[in-house]
N, C-alpha and C positions, 0 to 999 in steps of 0.2 A: 225573739231576741230583745233584750232591754235596749231602749234608745235613751242615751245619755246626752244632756246639755251641760256644758261646762262654761260658766261665765268667768271672766278674768283669766282667759286661757293663755295670755301672754306673760302672766306673772310667775312668781316662784312655785306657788302651789298648783296654778292652773297648768303650767308647762309639765309638771311632773304627772298630773292626772292624765293629761293627754298622752304622754309617753306610755304610761301604764295601760291605757285603754286602746292601745294600737290593735287594730283587728276587730274592735268592737264597733257598734253603731253609735258613733259619737259625733256630736256637733260642737266644735270648739269655737267660742266667740270671745274675741277681744273687744276692748272699749269701742273702736271704730265701727264694729259690727253690731254692737248692742250697748246702748247707753241705759244701764238699768235705772237711771233716775227719770227716764222718760216713760210715763204710763202708756203712751201710745206705741212706742217701740216694743216695750215689754209684752203688751197684749198681742201685737202682731207676731212677734217671734214665737211666743208660746203657742199661739193658734196655728202657725204655719208648721212648726217643728213637731208639736204634739209629743214632747218627751215624757218618758216614763219616770226618769230621775233627773232633777237639776241639782248640780252641786254649785253653789254660789261661792266662788273663790275670788270674786271681785271685791275690793276693799280700798279704802283711803287709809294708808298705813304710815304716813309721814307724821309720827307722834308729836314731834315738836311743832311742825307747821300748823297742826290742828289747833294749837293753843291760840293762834292768831287768825285762823280761818276755819272756825268751827262749823259755819254754815256749809262749806264745801265738804267737809268731812261728814256732816250730818246727811247731806244729799245721797252720798254713795253708801254710807255704812247704816243708815237708818231708813231713808225713804226707799232706797233701791230693794232691799230685802223685802219690805212690805208690798211692794208692787209685784215682785216675783211670786210671793205667797198668794196675793189676791188673784193673779192670773191663773195659777195652778188650781186654786180653789174653784174657779169657774170652769176650767177646761180639763181638769184632772191631771194627776202626776204628783210625784213626791218632791219635797225640797229638802236638801241637806244644806244648812247654812253654817258657815264657818265663822266662829267668834274667837274670843281672846281672853287671856288671864287678866287684862287690864279692867275688866268689869269689877274686880275686887280692889279694895284699898291697899293691899299689901301689908297689912298690920297683923295677919294671922300667925299662928305658930304651928299649925298642922296643915297637911294638905288640904286644899279647898275641895269640898263636894259640890255637885251642881246646885243643891238646895241651900247652900250658905247664902247669907244676905249679900246682895251685890251693892257696892258702894264706891263706884268709880271716882277717882280724884284727878282725872285728866279729861280734856275734851275728847280725845280719842276714845277713852274708855266709856264716856257718857254716850257717844254716838253709837258705839258698838252695842252697848246694853239697849239702847233704843231700837236698834235694828233687830235684836233677839226678840224684843217684845212685839214689834210690829209684825214680824214673820209669824210668830206663834198666835197672835191674835187673828190674822187673816187666814191662817191655815193651821189649826190646831195639831194636825198630823205632822207638821214640819218637825225635823230634828235639828237642833242647834248643837254643833260640836265645837266646844271651846278647846283651843290648844295653846302653846306657849313656846317661846324661845326657839322658833322654827328656823332651820338653817339648811343650807345645801345648794342654794341657787336654782336657776340663774338669777343673777341680780345681787345686789349688796346684802350681805348678811354677815353675822358675827364670826362664824367659823372661817369663811373665805377671807375675812379681814385678818384674822389671826395668822392664816397661812401666808398672806402677803407680808405682814409685819414681821414674821419670823425670818423672812428672806431679806428684808430691808433694814432691820434695826437689831442693834445688839441686845437691848433690853426693852421690854414692853410693860407699862404700867396698866393694870386692869383692876376694876372694881371687885372688891372681895366681901362686900356686906349687902349684896343683893343676891337672892337665891330663887332659883326656878327650876323648871323641867326642860332640859335641852331636848329638842325633838327634831329628828331628821325628816326633812319635807318628804322624802320618798316613802318612809314609813307611814307618815300621815296620809299621804295620797292613797297608798295601798289600803289603809284602814277605812277611808272614806268610800272606797270602791266596795270593800267587803260589806260595809253597812248598807250601801245602795243595792247590793246584790242579795242581801239576806231578806227573808220574809218581813214584811212591814208589820211591826208590833206596836205601833203608835208613836206619837210625838213626844216632845220634851227636850231636856237639855242633857248632854253627855260631855264628858271630858276624855280627850285622847291626848296622851303625851307618852314619850318614852319613859320607862320605869326609872325610879330614883330621882335625885335632885342634886343640884350643884350651885355654887356661886359662879359668877362670870370668871373670876380668877381660877376656879377649879376647872372650868371648861377650857380656858385658855391653855392652862398647863397640860390638859390631856391632849389638846391639839398639837402642841409642841412635841409631846411624847410620840404621838401617832406619826409625825413626819420625821422622826429621828433626831429631834433637837433637844437641848438641855431644858427641862421645865423650869429650872432655877433662873432662867433668863426672863421669866414672867414674875413681875413684883406686885404684891398686893397693895392696893390703895383704898382709901375711903371714898364713898360716893360724894362726900362733901367737896372733893377736889374736882369734880366734874359737874358744875352747875349747868343744868339744861332748862330750857322753857318748860317742859313737862316733867313732873316729878316721877321717877321711876319707882315702881313698888319694891319694897325691901324684901317681901316674901311673895313670890308668884308660883309656888308649888301647887300643882293640880293633882288631885287623886284620880287614878284611872279606874277605880273600882266600879263605877257606873257603867263603863264600857264592858267590863267583864261580866257584870250582872245581866247585861243585854244579851249574853250568849255569844259575844264577839271575841275574836282571837286576842289574847293578852298581849300588851305591848312588850317589847324586849328592853333590856337595860340600855340606858343612854350611852354608855361607853362602847358597848358592842355595835350600836348603831353609828356612832361617830367613826369607829374604825372602819366599818364598811363603807361609809361615805367617803372618807379620805382615801381608801384603797381604790376607789373608782374614779377619783377625781385627779385631773392634771394640775398640780400646784401652780405651774407657770401661768395657767389661765386666770389666776386670782389676783395677779399683781395690781391690776387696775382697780380692784375693789378696796384696796387698803385705805383705812380711815385713821386720822390721827388719834393718839391716846388709847388705842385699842378698844374703843366703844363705838357702836353703831346704833341707829334707830332701829327698833324692833316693834312689830305690831301684831303680835299673835301669829296668825297664819298668813295673812294676806300680803 
């Protein structure tokens, strides 16, 4: 039986991984149980657990905060993956490291492929790119999986915010000039498990997102439709109206072709995933997650 180790087990992605791995031989570790920035802790845990597959879902995802505290983001997003990879290179085991669309500058006009030039324009993006490189350098068999616009909870995320705002406001203003690939965290978690369960065919970078793309405005309107609300209550606005410390990419659409080329199950359409997500979620549970102006921090998968 495959032994799994999941870092960041208390976060949005980690929690869903653990839920889907129920019944498997899995060791879930939250930050208090494993500080991935500590070389000694990482070596000890990897040596004791001897995992077959590590999914690194631990990440510093406060995109705006990273602009003023890049060192803290770098420790978790760059140093940590390198330490995990180095420990696995010594003791054996596979590493699946989760990364983000923020490694690109957002100036593209077609879905980004894994081999497209990375040019992050935020501290968060720089630290995540550094983590990709550190992991692949220490463990060439590592697989980096970039995702984007991940939602579904637990914790603060765009879709939950929209559900809360639909219940508390007559109209919601949402940015309409930023485009990406909305991805339900449960689909991402399932995909990562499928990757870890498949025969290992080498390392590299893959993209996994739900199929299709949307603007934040499109996504918000679809949320309203799914909960039976009038989508006309969502109003499109320019990103210029929401100045943030970290610039959001205008184009964050990722191509999932690399995923299919690896022989893995093709992602489903983002609208179908959203309907499934909201059909399994109690909207009343999201009221505490509402954020003003209909925008929230996002950081890829973590």
